[in-house]
VEXLOLUM-358057 format. One line per 3 residues: their letters; for each residue x, y, z of N, C-alpha, C. Coordinates in pm, 1 decimal. Example, Ala and Ser with C-alpha at 12.3 -4.5 7.8 and 13.67 -1.06 7.14 Angstrom:
BEGIN
AS	1319.0/-569.0/780.0/1230.0/-450.0/780.0/1320.0/-330.0/780.0 | 1285.0/-225.0/708.0/1367.0/-106.0/714.0/1290.0/3.0/787.0 .
REM end
This chain:
BEGIN
MSD	-7881.8/-3501.4/-770.8/-7780.1/-3398.0/-745.7/-7661.7/-3423.0/-836.4 | -7615.1/-3317.1/-896.1/-7501.3/-3329.9/-985.1/-7371.0/-3331.8/-906.0 | -7275.0/-3413.0/-959.4/-7144.5/-3419.2/-890.5/-7066.8/-3289.7/-909.3 .
RRT	-7003.5/-3250.3/-803.0/-6916.6/-3130.7/-809.3/-6773.9/-3170.4/-771.1 | -6684.4/-3134.9/-857.8/-6544.0/-3165.8/-829.3/-6484.0/-3050.9/-747.1 | -6441.4/-3084.9/-634.4/-6386.8/-2982.6/-544.6/-6253.4/-2930.2/-599.3 .
QRG	-6242.1/-2799.5/-615.8/-6119.2/-2736.4/-662.7/-6049.4/-2666.8/-545.7 | -5929.4/-2705.7/-526.5/-5854.4/-2653.7/-411.0/-5741.9/-2561.9/-457.4 | -5732.1/-2437.4/-410.1/-5624.9/-2343.5/-443.0/-5522.8/-2336.2/-330.8 .
FTL	-5417.1/-2254.7/-354.5/-5315.3/-2234.5/-250.6/-5370.9/-2146.1/-139.9 | -5340.1/-2179.0/-17.2/-5378.2/-2094.0/95.4/-5275.3/-1982.9/110.4 | -5307.2/-1880.7/185.0/-5213.9/-1769.7/208.5/-5087.2/-1817.7/278.7 .
VEV	-5103.9/-1915.7/366.8/-4988.1/-1968.6/438.3/-4891.6/-2035.8/341.9 | -4947.2/-2114.9/249.3/-4863.5/-2184.2/151.7/-4793.1/-2086.5/59.0 | -4867.0/-1982.5/15.2/-4806.7/-1881.1/-71.1/-4692.2/-1810.0/1.9 .
GFS	-4718.9/-1774.2/125.8/-4616.8/-1705.9/204.0/-4494.0/-1792.0/225.9 | -4518.1/-1921.8/251.2/-4407.1/-2014.8/272.0/-4323.9/-2028.1/144.4 | -4390.2/-2033.6/30.3/-4319.6/-2044.9/-98.0/-4235.0/-1920.7/-125.0 .
IAI	-4294.2/-1805.1/-96.2/-4220.2/-1679.0/-116.3/-4097.5/-1673.7/-25.7 | -4114.5/-1721.8/98.4/-4002.6/-1721.0/192.6/-3889.1/-1809.6/143.6 | -3925.9/-1927.1/88.5/-3822.3/-2017.3/37.7/-3749.1/-1954.5/-80.3 .
IAL	-3825.7/-1891.6/-171.4/-3764.1/-1826.3/-287.0/-3671.3/-1713.5/-242.5 | -3718.5/-1634.7/-143.3/-3637.2/-1524.3/-92.2/-3508.8/-1576.7/-29.0 | -3520.3/-1689.8/42.8/-3402.0/-1749.1/106.0/-3302.7/-1794.7/0.7 .
LIG	-3353.2/-1858.4/-104.6/-3264.8/-1905.4/-211.2/-3195.3/-1789.5/-281.3 | -3272.8/-1680.9/-305.1/-3213.4/-1563.0/-368.1/-3106.0/-1502.7/-277.7 | -3135.7/-1498.5/-146.3/-3038.0/-1446.0/-51.8/-2910.1/-1526.6/-50.4 .
LLL	-2924.5/-1660.0/-49.8/-2806.2/-1746.4/-53.2/-2727.4/-1727.1/-182.0 | -2801.4/-1710.3/-293.6/-2735.0/-1686.9/-421.5/-2655.8/-1557.2/-419.1 | -2717.5/-1451.2/-363.4/-2648.9/-1321.7/-356.9/-2525.8/-1328.5/-267.1 .
IGL	-2539.8/-1401.0/-155.6/-2425.4/-1416.5/-65.6/-2311.6/-1488.9/-137.1 | -2348.7/-1593.9/-211.3/-2248.0/-1668.6/-285.6/-2179.9/-1583.7/-390.9 | -2260.0/-1504.3/-463.3/-2203.2/-1417.4/-566.2/-2113.4/-1311.8/-504.3 .
NSM	-2156.1/-1258.5/-388.6/-2075.4/-1157.3/-320.8/-1942.7/-1216.0/-275.0 | -1948.9/-1340.4/-223.4/-1826.1/-1407.1/-179.3/-1733.0/-1432.2/-297.2 | -1792.5/-1475.2/-409.2/-1711.2/-1499.3/-528.5/-1648.9/-1370.0/-578.9 .
NKA	-1726.8/-1260.2/-572.0/-1674.8/-1130.7/-617.0/-1560.1/-1084.5/-527.9 | -1575.7/-1102.1/-396.1/-1469.5/-1064.0/-303.9/-1344.2/-1147.8/-327.8 | -1365.7/-1278.3/-350.8/-1251.0/-1366.1/-375.1/-1178.4/-1326.0/-503.0 .
ARR	-1257.1/-1289.8/-605.7/-1195.4/-1249.1/-732.2/-1117.3/-1119.1/-715.4 | -1176.9/-1023.2/-643.0/-1109.6/-895.7/-619.3/-981.2/-917.1/-539.3 | -988.1/-1007.6/-441.3/-870.7/-1034.0/-359.1/-760.9/-1100.2/-441.9 .
AVE	-801.7/-1190.0/-532.7/-703.1/-1256.3/-618.2/-632.7/-1154.7/-707.4 | -710.3/-1059.6/-762.7/-651.1/-954.9/-846.5/-557.6/-869.0/-763.6 | -598.8/-838.2/-639.6/-515.9/-754.4/-553.8/-386.3/-825.5/-517.5 .
RQN	-395.8/-954.3/-493.4/-274.6/-1031.4/-464.4/-178.7/-1026.9/-583.5 | -235.3/-1036.1/-701.3/-153.1/-1030.6/-822.0/-86.4/-894.1/-834.9 | -160.5/-787.1/-803.8/-104.1/-652.6/-810.5/9.8/-635.6/-710.9 .
VAS	-11.6/-683.7/-589.5/92.0/-671.0/-486.8/215.9/-750.3/-527.5 | 194.3/-869.8/-582.5/307.1/-950.3/-629.4/380.2/-880.3/-743.7 | 305.2/-813.9/-832.2/366.9/-741.8/-944.1/448.8/-623.4/-894.3 .
LKM	399.1/-555.0/-792.5/474.1/-442.9/-734.8/602.9/-493.1/-669.7 | 593.9/-607.9/-603.7/713.7/-666.2/-543.3/816.2/-699.5/-651.8 | 768.1/-753.7/-763.7/857.7/-783.8/-876.1/917.0/-655.4/-933.3 .
GVD	838.2/-546.7/-931.9/889.7/-418.7/-977.5/1004.4/-370.1/-891.3 | 992.0/-389.7/-758.9/1101.1/-352.6/-667.8/1224.1/-438.7/-695.7 | 1200.9/-567.6/-717.8/1313.2/-656.9/-749.6/1384.3/-610.8/-877.0 .
HFQ	1304.6/-574.4/-978.3/1363.1/-529.4/-1105.1/1441.5/-400.3/-1084.1 | 1388.6/-309.5/-1004.9/1457.3/-184.0/-973.8/1592.9/-214.6/-911.3 | 1592.7/-304.6/-812.7/1717.5/-337.1/-742.4/1816.9/-405.7/-834.9 .
DTF	1769.1/-495.5/-920.9/1858.8/-563.5/-1014.4/1920.2/-464.8/-1113.8 | 1840.2/-363.7/-1151.5/1885.3/-267.9/-1252.9/1981.8/-164.4/-1197.0 | 1949.3/-110.8/-1078.5/2026.5/2.4/-1025.9/2117.9/-32.8/-908.9 .
GFL	2102.7/-153.3/-855.0/2194.5/-197.1/-750.1/2155.7/-157.5/-609.2 | 2039.1/-102.4/-588.5/1991.3/-68.3/-454.4/1838.8/-69.0/-455.2 | 1779.5/-79.3/-336.6/1634.7/-79.2/-325.0/1579.8/62.0/-341.4 .
PPL	1456.3/76.8/-388.3/1396.6/210.1/-394.7/1402.2/277.3/-258.2 | 1442.9/402.0/-252.6/1448.9/472.1/-123.6/1311.7/481.6/-57.9 | 1312.5/498.9/72.9/1188.7/516.3/148.3/1162.4/666.0/162.6 .
VDD	1059.4/714.0/96.3/1027.2/856.8/97.6/963.5/895.2/230.3 | 1005.5/1007.8/283.2/943.2/1063.0/403.5/814.7/1133.2/360.7 | 700.7/1069.5/384.6/572.4/1125.0/343.0/531.4/1248.0/423.0 .
GRI	599.9/1272.9/533.9/565.1/1389.0/615.3/446.4/1367.6/706.0 | 410.9/1241.5/732.5/296.7/1216.4/821.1/325.4/1263.9/962.4 | 450.8/1256.4/1003.4/486.9/1296.3/1140.4/525.0/1443.0/1146.0 .
SGS	610.6/1485.6/1054.7/661.2/1623.0/1057.0/566.7/1721.7/989.6 | 482.6/1671.7/899.1/395.5/1761.3/822.5/466.5/1824.8/704.8 | 593.7/1789.6/684.3/672.2/1846.9/574.2/638.7/1777.6/442.2 .
PPL	652.8/1846.5/330.1/625.3/1785.4/199.8/733.0/1683.8/162.8 | 699.0/1583.0/82.0/797.3/1481.5/42.0/893.2/1529.4/-66.1 | 867.0/1645.1/-126.0/958.3/1703.3/-223.8/1005.1/1838.6/-172.3 .
VSA	1134.0/1866.9/-191.9/1188.1/1996.8/-152.8/1275.2/2048.2/-266.1 | 1302.6/2177.1/-263.2/1385.4/2238.0/-366.3/1529.5/2189.4/-355.4 | 1585.7/2154.8/-470.7/1726.0/2112.9/-475.7/1813.8/2224.7/-528.6 .
GGS	1752.4/2340.5/-552.1/1828.5/2455.1/-600.5/1844.6/2456.4/-750.2 | 1828.8/2572.0/-810.7/1854.1/2588.4/-952.7/1735.0/2561.2/-1041.5 | 1675.1/2668.2/-1094.2/1568.0/2660.6/-1194.4/1452.3/2570.6/-1153.9 .
GRM	1419.2/2569.3/-1026.3/1304.3/2492.8/-980.3/1327.3/2344.5/-965.1 | 1451.0/2302.3/-966.7/1480.7/2159.5/-950.8/1433.7/2111.8/-813.7 | 1371.9/1991.4/-809.7/1319.2/1936.6/-685.4/1380.7/1799.2/-659.6 .
RPV	1381.3/1758.2/-534.4/1430.5/1625.4/-497.8/1341.4/1565.0/-389.6 | 1326.1/1432.3/-389.6/1248.3/1366.4/-284.4/1322.5/1369.4/-151.0 | 1247.6/1378.0/-44.1/1303.5/1367.8/90.4/1291.6/1221.7/131.9 .
IYS	1402.8/1158.9/162.3/1400.3/1016.5/195.1/1458.8/991.5/333.5 | 1423.0/875.7/389.5/1486.7/828.6/511.7/1617.9/762.8/472.5 | 1722.8/787.6/547.6/1853.0/729.3/517.7/1907.7/656.9/639.3 .
AEN	1989.4/555.2/613.6/2048.9/478.1/722.7/2137.4/566.2/809.6 | 2201.7/666.5/749.4/2293.7/752.4/824.0/2219.2/843.6/920.8 | 2109.0/904.4/872.7/2039.7/1004.1/953.7/1920.3/949.5/1031.1 .
DWD	1869.7/834.0/989.1/1745.7/783.9/1048.1/1761.6/640.9/1099.0 | 1880.5/607.6/1145.9/1909.7/472.6/1190.2/1811.9/426.0/1298.0 | 1794.7/505.7/1402.1/1706.3/466.2/1512.1/1562.3/449.8/1466.1 .
FLR	1518.9/538.6/1377.8/1382.5/530.0/1327.9/1361.7/402.6/1245.7 | 1456.3/372.3/1156.2/1442.9/255.6/1069.7/1458.5/125.4/1147.6 | 1517.7/133.4/1267.2/1524.4/17.1/1355.1/1404.4/10.2/1447.8 .
GDD	1320.9/114.3/1447.7/1203.8/116.0/1534.7/1233.3/157.5/1676.4 | 1347.4/225.6/1698.3/1388.3/262.9/1833.5/1373.3/412.0/1863.5 | 1327.7/489.5/1768.2/1312.7/633.2/1789.5/1177.9/657.7/1856.4 .
TSR	1180.4/689.3/1986.2/1055.9/705.1/2061.7/976.2/828.4/2020.4 | 1039.7/920.0/1947.3/967.5/1039.9/1903.5/881.8/1012.6/1780.9 | 904.7/898.3/1716.5/827.3/861.4/1598.1/780.9/717.0/1611.6 .
PEY	653.8/689.2/1591.0/604.3/551.3/1605.0/678.6/456.9/1511.6 | 719.1/340.0/1564.6/798.1/247.2/1483.5/720.5/194.8/1364.6 | 585.4/195.2/1373.4/507.6/141.6/1261.9/500.3/238.5/1144.4 .
ERF	560.5/355.2/1156.3/557.7/452.2/1046.5/667.0/427.1/942.0 | 731.9/311.6/947.4/842.1/284.5/854.3/790.5/238.4/717.4 | 704.3/319.5/661.1/652.4/290.4/528.1/629.6/421.1/454.3 .
SVH	607.8/410.2/324.1/578.6/527.7/242.3/469.9/492.2/141.6 | 381.2/586.8/115.5/282.1/569.2/9.2/327.6/639.8/-117.7 | 438.0/713.0/-109.9/488.1/786.7/-225.9/601.8/715.0/-298.3 .
SIA	674.1/627.7/-228.9/790.8/562.4/-290.6/754.1/487.4/-417.7 | 642.9/415.4/-416.9/602.2/338.3/-534.4/576.0/431.0/-652.1 | 503.4/540.5/-625.6/472.1/635.2/-733.0/597.9/700.2/-788.0 .
YYL	696.1/725.9/-702.4/819.0/792.4/-745.6/912.2/698.5/-820.8 | 942.7/582.3/-757.5/1053.4/499.9/-805.5/1013.4/377.4/-888.1 | 885.3/341.9/-888.9/840.4/233.7/-976.2/762.4/287.0/-1095.6 .
LGA	696.8/401.5/-1078.0/613.0/455.2/-1185.1/670.3/580.3/-1249.2 | 747.5/656.5/-1173.6/798.8/782.5/-1227.0/688.4/884.9/-1247.5 | 595.8/891.2/-1153.6/480.1/980.7/-1166.9/512.1/1120.7/-1115.9 .
LGS	617.9/1179.7/-1168.9/661.1/1312.1/-1126.3/693.2/1395.9/-1249.4 | 724.6/1521.0/-1228.6/759.9/1609.4/-1338.7/907.1/1600.7/-1373.0 | 944.1/1659.5/-1485.6/1083.6/1653.5/-1531.2/1177.8/1726.1/-1435.6 .
EVD	1126.6/1820.8/-1357.7/1211.4/1891.6/-1263.1/1254.0/1803.1/-1146.6 | 1193.5/1681.3/-1137.7/1231.4/1586.6/-1032.4/1304.7/1466.7/-1090.6 | 1240.3/1395.9/-1185.6/1299.8/1272.4/-1237.0/1341.7/1279.4/-1383.3 .
GID	1333.6/1397.2/-1445.1/1381.7/1414.4/-1581.8/1281.4/1384.7/-1690.5 | 1163.1/1332.1/-1655.0/1060.6/1298.1/-1753.9/925.3/1344.5/-1703.2 | 850.0/1412.8/-1785.3/713.9/1450.3/-1748.0/622.5/1330.5/-1768.3 .
GPG	551.0/1293.8/-1664.0/460.8/1180.9/-1675.3/529.1/1050.6/-1639.9 | 465.4/936.0/-1671.7/520.3/804.8/-1635.8/658.6/782.3/-1694.3 | 740.9/708.8/-1620.3/879.1/686.0/-1658.6/971.2/780.3/-1583.1 .
FGE	1098.4/743.0/-1570.7/1189.7/825.4/-1491.6/1331.6/809.5/-1540.5 | 1411.4/910.3/-1507.8/1553.3/904.0/-1537.7/1625.5/820.1/-1433.5 | 1755.6/811.9/-1444.7/1834.0/725.2/-1356.3/1826.5/771.6/-1210.4 .
PLP	1778.6/685.1/-1120.9/1770.9/721.8/-979.0/1905.6/704.4/-910.0 | 1926.0/777.1/-802.1/2049.3/770.2/-724.3/2016.5/721.7/-583.0 | 2112.3/658.8/-513.9/2085.1/606.4/-379.4/2035.9/710.7/-279.7 .
DGR	2072.6/838.0/-300.9/2029.5/941.4/-206.8/1888.8/992.0/-235.8 | 1816.9/927.2/-329.1/1679.0/963.8/-358.0/1661.1/1053.7/-477.8 | 1767.5/1122.2/-520.4/1757.6/1211.8/-635.6/1760.2/1132.3/-765.3 .
FRI	1732.8/1201.7/-874.0/1743.8/1142.6/-1007.5/1851.8/1218.1/-1085.4 | 1919.3/1148.3/-1174.9/2024.2/1210.8/-1253.7/1959.8/1291.4/-1367.0 | 1950.2/1421.5/-1349.0/1888.8/1507.9/-1449.6/1981.8/1624.7/-1482.4 .
AWD	1956.7/1689.4/-1594.2/2038.3/1803.5/-1637.7/1946.9/1908.1/-1700.4 | 2001.0/2028.7/-1713.9/1923.5/2141.9/-1766.4/1956.6/2164.2/-1913.5 | 1852.4/2174.6/-1995.8/1868.3/2202.8/-2138.8/1846.4/2351.7/-2161.1 .
DKK	1953.6/2426.0/-2188.0/1942.5/2570.8/-2206.2/1856.4/2607.8/-2326.8 | 1865.7/2530.8/-2434.3/1789.3/2562.8/-2554.4/1638.7/2546.6/-2532.7 | 1601.3/2436.0/-2471.9/1459.0/2409.4/-2449.2/1407.9/2471.6/-2319.7 .
GEW	1501.0/2506.5/-2232.0/1460.6/2566.1/-2104.6/1387.1/2468.3/-2015.9 | 1439.4/2344.5/-2005.8/1371.6/2243.7/-1924.5/1472.3/2139.2/-1876.8 | 1429.8/2063.2/-1774.4/1511.8/1955.1/-1722.8/1488.9/1829.7/-1805.4 .
YAA	1592.2/1745.8/-1816.4/1578.4/1619.9/-1889.4/1660.8/1512.1/-1819.1 | 1630.0/1385.2/-1848.8/1700.4/1272.7/-1788.8/1840.6/1262.6/-1847.8 | 1942.6/1280.6/-1762.5/2080.8/1278.2/-1811.0/2134.8/1136.0/-1819.9 .
GRR	2078.4/1043.9/-1740.9/2123.4/905.3/-1744.7/2024.9/818.8/-1821.2 | 2022.5/692.4/-1792.0/1932.5/600.4/-1859.6/1786.9/631.9/-1824.4 | 1699.5/608.1/-1918.4/1556.9/631.5/-1899.2/1488.4/495.9/-1877.9 .
TDP	1394.2/492.4/-1783.6/1326.2/367.9/-1748.2/1175.8/384.8/-1759.7 | 1111.2/288.3/-1823.5/965.7/287.9/-1831.6/907.0/247.3/-1696.4 | 780.1/277.7/-1671.7/717.4/236.6/-1545.5/733.5/87.0/-1521.8 .
LFD	757.8/49.5/-1397.3/780.7/-90.6/-1361.5/654.3/-159.6/-1312.8 | 539.4/-94.5/-1332.4/410.8/-154.2/-1296.7/305.9/-97.7/-1391.5 | 221.2/-185.3/-1444.4/117.8/-144.5/-1538.8/-7.6/-102.9/-1462.8 .
TSK	-40.3/25.0/-1466.9/-157.2/75.3/-1393.7/-284.5/73.0/-1477.1 | -278.4/29.6/-1601.8/-394.6/37.3/-1690.9/-510.6/-49.6/-1643.9 | -481.1/-158.5/-1571.1/-587.4/-247.7/-1525.6/-631.5/-217.6/-1382.6 .
NPE	-580.0/-110.5/-1327.5/-614.1/-72.5/-1191.0/-719.3/38.5/-1194.7 | -844.1/11.9/-1151.5/-950.5/112.6/-1159.1/-917.9/242.1/-1085.5 | -847.2/231.0/-973.8/-815.7/350.2/-895.3/-692.5/420.1/-953.1 .
GLY	-587.1/340.3/-979.6/-467.4/394.1/-1041.3/-399.0/502.3/-960.2 | -332.1/590.5/-1030.2/-258.9/698.3/-963.9/-355.1/804.8/-912.2 | -329.9/848.2/-790.1/-410.1/954.2/-730.5/-321.1/1073.1/-702.6 .
YDH	-361.9/1188.1/-750.0/-288.6/1312.4/-725.7/-370.3/1402.7/-634.9 | -305.6/1453.2/-531.8/-368.1/1555.8/-449.9/-340.9/1689.5/-519.1 | -435.5/1734.1/-600.1/-410.8/1851.8/-683.8/-386.0/1978.8/-601.9 .
DRL	-438.5/1983.1/-478.9/-414.0/2100.0/-395.0/-268.8/2105.7/-348.0 | -202.7/1989.0/-346.5/-64.0/1983.6/-299.0/24.2/1907.6/-396.6 | -8.5/1917.9/-524.2/65.1/1843.4/-625.9/211.3/1885.9/-631.3 .
QEG	238.0/2015.5/-610.7/375.7/2064.0/-616.1/460.6/2006.4/-504.2 | 394.7/1956.7/-399.1/468.1/1893.5/-289.8/502.0/1747.8/-320.7 | 449.2/1694.6/-431.3/473.9/1555.3/-465.9/373.3/1460.1/-407.0 .
RVE	251.8/1508.8/-378.3/149.3/1424.0/-318.1/82.8/1337.8/-425.0 | 144.3/1226.4/-454.9/91.9/1133.1/-553.8/112.9/992.3/-500.3 | 14.9/905.6/-521.3/24.4/770.0/-469.4/-49.8/673.5/-560.7 .
LRD	-15.5/546.9/-553.4/-84.4/442.7/-628.2/-183.0/375.0/-534.2 | -309.3/372.7/-574.2/-413.6/314.9/-489.5/-460.0/179.8/-542.3 | -503.4/93.9/-448.7/-549.9/-38.3/-486.6/-695.0/-32.6/-533.6 .
RNG	-753.2/-147.9/-560.5/-888.5/-154.2/-613.8/-993.6/-111.7/-511.9 | -951.4/-99.7/-386.5/-1042.6/-53.5/-281.6/-1023.2/94.5/-249.8 | -938.6/160.9/-328.7/-919.3/304.4/-311.4/-822.3/341.8/-201.4 .
VAY	-740.9/246.6/-154.9/-644.9/272.5/-47.1/-503.8/261.4/-104.3 | -417.1/353.2/-67.8/-280.5/355.1/-121.6/-200.8/233.2/-75.3 | -125.1/175.7/-168.4/-32.0/68.8/-132.1/78.0/126.8/-44.2 .
RYY	132.2/42.3/42.5/242.0/84.0/129.1/370.1/8.9/93.0 | 478.8/83.2/96.4/612.4/26.7/74.2/688.2/38.8/206.3 | 722.6/-75.1/266.7/790.7/-77.6/396.2/940.2/-101.7/377.4 .
RWI	1019.4/-29.8/457.8/1163.9/-52.2/466.1/1204.6/-45.8/612.5 | 1308.1/-118.3/648.3/1357.8/-116.1/784.9/1502.6/-160.7/785.2 | 1569.2/-143.6/900.3/1708.2/-186.8/916.8/1712.4/-292.9/1025.2 .
SGD	1773.9/-405.4/996.2/1786.9/-512.7/1094.2/1916.7/-497.7/1173.4 | 1914.1/-545.1/1296.9/2033.0/-540.6/1381.4/2012.2/-455.6/1505.1 | 2092.6/-480.0/1607.8/2084.8/-400.3/1729.1/2166.3/-273.1/1712.8 .
ENG	2196.4/-204.7/1823.4/2269.4/-78.3/1814.3/2408.8/-96.0/1754.5 | 2459.5/-219.6/1755.4/2590.3/-247.5/1695.3/2577.7/-312.1/1557.6 | 2456.2/-322.9/1508.8/2434.7/-384.9/1379.2/2431.6/-536.4/1383.6 .
EIK	2433.6/-594.7/1503.8/2434.8/-740.1/1517.5/2292.7/-794.7/1531.3 | 2274.0/-918.1/1486.2/2145.5/-985.4/1498.4/2165.1/-1107.6/1588.0 | 2116.0/-1098.2/1710.5/2133.7/-1206.0/1807.3/2011.3/-1297.1/1813.3 .
DAS	1892.8/-1239.2/1792.8/1770.4/-1318.7/1792.3/1668.4/-1253.0/1700.3 | 1549.8/-1311.8/1691.0/1447.7/-1264.9/1597.2/1404.7/-1121.7/1625.3 | 1409.1/-1079.8/1751.6/1366.8/-944.2/1784.7/1459.3/-839.6/1724.0 .
DLN	1586.0/-877.5/1699.4/1681.8/-784.0/1640.4/1661.3/-764.3/1490.4 | 1571.1/-841.3/1431.2/1541.7/-823.9/1288.8/1461.0/-697.1/1264.9 | 1392.7/-649.6/1370.3/1317.8/-522.7/1363.6/1208.8/-524.0/1255.9 .
IPD	1142.2/-636.8/1238.3/1035.6/-649.1/1139.3/914.3/-568.6/1184.6 | 858.3/-482.8/1100.0/734.8/-412.0/1137.2/625.7/-511.4/1176.0 | 551.9/-480.2/1282.0/452.1/-572.3/1336.9/349.4/-616.4/1233.3 .
LLG	312.8/-526.9/1142.3/210.2/-557.9/1043.9/247.6/-678.2/957.6 | 376.0/-702.3/939.2/421.6/-808.0/849.3/420.7/-945.2/913.9 | 407.5/-951.1/1045.5/407.8/-1078.8/1114.3/535.7/-1099.0/1193.3 .
KAE	554.6/-1220.1/1241.6/669.9/-1252.6/1324.7/765.3/-1344.5/1249.8 | 893.5/-1314.5/1261.6/993.9/-1395.4/1193.2/993.8/-1538.9/1245.1 | 951.7/-1558.9/1371.4/946.5/-1693.5/1426.7/845.1/-1779.8/1353.7 .
DNP	738.8/-1715.0/1303.3/632.1/-1788.5/1235.7/649.8/-1792.5/1083.9 | 731.9/-1703.5/1030.6/748.3/-1693.6/885.7/897.0/-1684.5/851.2 | 958.5/-1794.7/812.1/1102.0/-1794.9/781.3/1140.3/-1693.9/673.5 .
ELR	1045.9/-1662.2/584.0/1075.1/-1568.9/476.0/1109.1/-1430.0/529.7 | 1055.1/-1396.4/646.6/1079.4/-1264.9/704.3/1222.6/-1249.8/757.1 | 1288.3/-1360.3/783.2/1420.3/-1353.9/844.7/1524.3/-1288.5/754.4 .
SAK	1501.2/-1295.8/624.0/1595.8/-1233.4/530.8/1531.2/-1118.1/453.4 | 1411.8/-1078.1/494.7/1338.7/-973.6/422.1/1400.2/-836.9/447.7 | 1395.5/-752.2/343.9/1446.6/-615.7/354.8/1340.0/-511.3/319.1 .
FAI	1232.1/-554.5/255.5/1125.1/-461.5/219.9/993.8/-538.6/208.8 | 885.0/-465.8/200.3/753.9/-529.1/184.7/659.6/-434.9/111.2 | 568.1/-493.7/33.5/457.9/-422.0/-28.3/330.2/-471.9/37.3 .
VAA	244.5/-380.3/81.4/123.0/-419.8/153.2/1.4/-346.3/97.8 | -106.7/-423.0/75.6/-236.3/-365.2/39.2/-331.5/-386.1/155.7 | -420.9/-291.4/177.5/-512.5/-299.3/291.0/-609.9/-415.1/276.6 .
GPN	-657.6/-441.0/153.5/-757.2/-544.7/133.5/-898.5/-489.9/143.6 | -999.7/-578.2/135.3/-1140.4/-534.3/132.2/-1184.7/-451.0/251.5 | -1123.9/-473.4/369.4/-1168.2/-394.5/484.8/-1112.6/-251.9/484.3 .
RVF	-1023.6/-222.1/391.0/-971.9/-87.7/367.0/-889.5/-31.0/483.0 | -845.8/-114.2/573.6/-765.0/-65.9/686.1/-640.7/-152.5/699.1 | -538.6/-98.2/764.2/-417.4/-171.9/795.3/-420.8/-205.9/943.7 .
GEG	-386.4/-328.1/975.5/-396.9/-372.3/1114.0/-283.7/-325.7/1201.7 | -273.5/-195.5/1219.4/-171.0/-140.6/1307.9/-211.8/-0.6/1350.8 | -137.7/55.1/1445.0/-173.8/183.7/1501.6/-164.6/300.9/1407.5 .
ATE	-109.3/278.9/1284.8/-96.6/390.0/1191.1/-229.6/427.5/1127.9 | -335.0/347.3/1152.5/-465.6/378.6/1095.5/-512.2/514.8/1144.7 | -560.5/596.5/1053.1/-607.3/730.0/1089.6/-717.5/718.4/1194.2 .
GGA	-705.5/796.0/1300.4/-803.9/790.4/1407.7/-763.6/698.7/1520.7 | -645.7/632.3/1508.6/-599.2/545.7/1615.0/-689.6/425.8/1635.8 | -693.7/374.6/1761.0/-772.9/255.9/1791.9/-921.4/279.2/1766.3 .
AGL	-969.3/399.1/1797.8/-1111.6/429.6/1776.8/-1145.9/425.1/1627.7 | -1058.3/481.2/1544.2/-1082.2/479.2/1400.2/-1076.1/338.8/1344.6 | -984.4/257.1/1398.1/-972.5/118.6/1354.0/-1096.8/39.8/1391.9 .
ALA	-1146.6/62.0/1513.9/-1268.5/-6.8/1558.8/-1387.6/31.5/1472.6 | -1399.7/159.9/1440.1/-1510.3/206.1/1357.5/-1504.2/144.6/1218.4 | -1384.5/140.4/1160.0/-1368.8/85.7/1025.0/-1400.7/-63.1/1020.5 .
LGQ	-1375.2/-132.8/1131.4/-1397.8/-276.9/1136.1/-1534.4/-313.2/1190.9 | -1611.3/-212.3/1233.1/-1742.5/-239.4/1291.5/-1733.5/-304.1/1428.7 | -1628.3/-272.6/1502.8/-1606.6/-329.4/1635.3/-1624.8/-221.8/1742.1 .
SAS	-1622.8/-266.5/1865.2/-1637.4/-174.0/1976.9/-1505.4/-103.1/2004.5 | -1513.1/26.6/2031.4/-1392.0/103.8/2060.4/-1327.3/60.7/2191.5 | -1403.6/-13.3/2274.0/-1349.1/-59.5/2401.5/-1271.8/-191.0/2387.0 .
DPV	-1274.1/-249.0/2266.6/-1200.0/-373.6/2244.7/-1050.3/-348.4/2256.3 | -975.1/-446.3/2302.8/-829.3/-429.9/2312.8/-767.5/-398.1/2176.6 | -666.3/-313.5/2177.9/-600.4/-274.5/2053.7/-544.7/-396.8/1981.8 .
EKL	-490.9/-491.9/2057.5/-433.6/-612.0/1996.2/-539.0/-687.7/1916.2 | -661.4/-694.5/1969.0/-769.4/-763.7/1898.7/-806.0/-689.5/1771.1 | -815.7/-556.5/1780.1/-852.4/-476.0/1663.9/-746.3/-487.8/1554.4 .
ESL	-620.4/-482.7/1594.1/-513.4/-493.2/1494.9/-511.8/-630.7/1429.9 | -538.0/-734.3/1509.7/-542.4/-869.5/1455.1/-654.4/-883.3/1352.5 | -771.4/-827.6/1381.7/-883.2/-831.2/1287.4/-850.2/-752.0/1161.1 .
GRQ	-783.2/-638.7/1179.2/-748.6/-555.8/1065.1/-650.7/-624.0/971.9 | -560.8/-704.7/1026.8/-458.0/-770.2/946.9/-511.2/-887.9/866.6 | -629.4/-936.8/901.7/-682.7/-1054.8/833.0/-702.1/-1029.3/683.0 .
DNI	-732.6/-906.1/645.8/-755.1/-873.7/505.1/-630.5/-817.4/436.5 | -527.8/-782.8/513.5/-408.9/-723.3/454.2/-336.4/-824.6/365.1 | -284.3/-775.1/253.0/-212.4/-859.3/157.2/-66.2/-814.6/158.0 .
VEV	23.6/-907.9/190.5/163.0/-874.1/213.8/254.8/-955.2/122.0 | 351.3/-885.4/61.5/458.0/-949.9/-14.2/590.2/-892.9/36.4 | 681.7/-978.9/74.8/812.2/-932.6/124.1/920.6/-976.2/27.2 .
GR	1032.5/-904.5/30.3/1143.6/-936.8/-58.2/1275.6/-897.7/4.4 | 1383.8/-941.1/-57.5/1518.6/-917.0/-3.7/1590.7/-810.4/-85.0 .
REM end
């Protein structure tokens, strides 16, 4: 009898086990790459938020006051731009300490205290993304802004157009590296519906508030009137002297507060949570991805 060398191949079980291991390794690799991509996107977003905060600082150093807080009309439904009279001249509608003291302190029960932000202020006062009939320059850049929200502009009879009568300022934030960039609501462009969106397609928020009680005094941390989204002054000393904030939603695309469209139910849906969960829990989860920069 001739010798036969037994040849042994892989069994189906062994092949299946090998495929499972390869699939697991690929899955772990994809998870790692996804985590790295999210971390990179978050780092870029943090840089953008920090740059916007620096833009606000530069605005204040240049003009002597903080960019006004534009009334976006979320509560009233009114447009953020209104006629200022004369040849189509327009002006932004802003919240002011004189007329909106209770609101800016968070004490106006007719308006939610968390609404003390604007998605239009950045586009108006850091980018100048308006027409010459508002800020004196068509396109990016703006004429000299005034504390009451208007811009110093004048009418050119020869050219038949508005122009910047005071100093001209280039945009204070570079949007060229932002994939989303400026967003215009073309159906309501004449109302001034323009905003700067982050890399996740959500508009940045500019927060303003007034600190002090009804007499303007600050007796304890609660009198600082810090919007809840920004955290507690007891836990963050930087908030004790803060006067404004720039906030990005982050990868989850929501802000951890009641201003989220759809209320608690909308927040739960966006976070993949149960609508029966306590609002405090939902807001806490929503804030985990929010990126916040505060300034004085």
